[in-house]
BALOBA-1460 file (C-alpha; in Angstrom, 3 decimals):
// residues 63
<rec num="1" residu="m" x="-73.097" y="77.959" z="-34.709"/>
<rec num="2" residu="d" x="-73.389" y="77.811" z="-30.949"/>
<rec num="3" residu="k" x="-75.369" y="74.799" z="-29.743"/>
<rec num="4" residu="k" x="-76.144" y="76.528" z="-26.430"/>
<rec num="5" residu="l" x="-77.859" y="79.366" z="-28.285"/>
<rec num="6" residu="v" x="-80.029" y="76.916" z="-30.210"/>
<rec num="7" residu="v" x="-80.995" y="75.072" z="-27.000"/>
<rec num="8" residu="k" x="-81.939" y="78.378" z="-25.377"/>
<rec num="9" residu="m" x="-84.033" y="79.315" z="-28.413"/>
<rec num="10" residu="i" x="-85.778" y="75.926" z="-28.309"/>
<rec num="11" residu="k" x="-86.625" y="76.382" z="-24.626"/>
<rec num="12" residu="n" x="-87.998" y="79.864" z="-25.308"/>
<rec num="13" residu="c" x="-90.047" y="78.554" z="-28.204"/>
<rec num="14" residu="f" x="-91.599" y="75.834" z="-26.038"/>
<rec num="15" residu="k" x="-92.735" y="78.526" z="-23.595"/>
<rec num="16" residu="q" x="-95.227" y="79.628" z="-26.256"/>
<rec num="17" residu="y" x="-96.919" y="76.242" z="-26.032"/>
<rec num="18" residu="y" x="-96.400" y="75.248" z="-22.383"/>
<rec num="19" residu="e" x="-96.763" y="77.414" z="-19.297"/>
<rec num="20" residu="t" x="-94.260" y="75.549" z="-17.144"/>
<rec num="21" residu="d" x="-90.556" y="76.327" z="-17.121"/>
<rec num="22" residu="s" x="-89.583" y="72.705" z="-17.549"/>
<rec num="23" residu="l" x="-88.887" y="71.347" z="-21.000"/>
<rec num="24" residu="p" x="-91.557" y="68.766" z="-21.960"/>
<rec num="25" residu="i" x="-89.144" y="66.660" z="-24.039"/>
<rec num="26" residu="s" x="-86.325" y="64.233" z="-23.315"/>
<rec num="27" residu="e" x="-82.634" y="64.995" z="-23.772"/>
<rec num="28" residu="q" x="-82.595" y="62.684" z="-26.801"/>
<rec num="29" residu="d" x="-85.407" y="64.619" z="-28.453"/>
<rec num="30" residu="l" x="-83.685" y="67.898" z="-27.593"/>
<rec num="31" residu="d" x="-80.476" y="66.705" z="-29.280"/>
<rec num="32" residu="l" x="-82.509" y="65.561" z="-32.279"/>
<rec num="33" residu="l" x="-84.165" y="68.990" z="-32.565"/>
<rec num="34" residu="v" x="-80.840" y="70.812" z="-32.212"/>
<rec num="35" residu="n" x="-79.287" y="68.658" z="-34.939"/>
<rec num="36" residu="r" x="-82.277" y="69.183" z="-37.239"/>
<rec num="37" residu="i" x="-82.129" y="72.953" z="-36.721"/>
<rec num="38" residu="l" x="-78.382" y="73.099" z="-37.332"/>
<rec num="39" residu="q" x="-78.728" y="70.930" z="-40.441"/>
<rec num="40" residu="t" x="-81.509" y="73.111" z="-41.844"/>
<rec num="41" residu="k" x="-79.533" y="76.259" z="-41.121"/>
<rec num="42" residu="g" x="-76.466" y="74.708" z="-42.780"/>
<rec num="43" residu="e" x="-78.460" y="73.853" z="-45.902"/>
<rec num="44" residu="e" x="-80.087" y="77.289" z="-46.012"/>
<rec num="45" residu="p" x="-77.547" y="79.827" z="-44.685"/>
<rec num="46" residu="a" x="-79.784" y="82.765" z="-45.591"/>
<rec num="47" residu="a" x="-82.656" y="81.417" z="-43.467"/>
<rec num="48" residu="n" x="-83.483" y="83.271" z="-40.273"/>
<rec num="49" residu="l" x="-82.471" y="81.117" z="-37.280"/>
<rec num="50" residu="y" x="-85.506" y="82.251" z="-35.277"/>
<rec num="51" residu="e" x="-87.837" y="81.092" z="-38.067"/>
<rec num="52" residu="v" x="-86.000" y="77.786" z="-38.476"/>
<rec num="53" residu="v" x="-86.323" y="77.062" z="-34.743"/>
<rec num="54" residu="n" x="-90.020" y="77.918" z="-34.740"/>
<rec num="55" residu="d" x="-90.692" y="75.804" z="-37.834"/>
<rec num="56" residu="v" x="-88.874" y="72.761" z="-36.447"/>
<rec num="57" residu="i" x="-90.596" y="73.014" z="-33.042"/>
<rec num="58" residu="y" x="-94.007" y="73.452" z="-34.658"/>
<rec num="59" residu="e" x="-93.381" y="70.427" z="-36.883"/>
<rec num="60" residu="y" x="-92.253" y="68.412" z="-33.852"/>
<rec num="61" residu="l" x="-95.373" y="69.300" z="-31.867"/>
<rec num="62" residu="t" x="-97.832" y="68.668" z="-34.683"/>
<rec num="63" residu="n" x="-96.488" y="65.227" z="-35.617"/>
């Protein structure tokens, strides 16, 4: 799976919660989110990538 696609999806997902174009997380957190999304998608190949990204971002923001 393309890491650049996942990063782009993460940035788009954050736009739902923040009005600015800048990403409100560090590069380390971004890498952590990308790895978590790719791991989840690897464990559940039938899962919709869009839903996985949204679930992981929501979990990140609520914790």
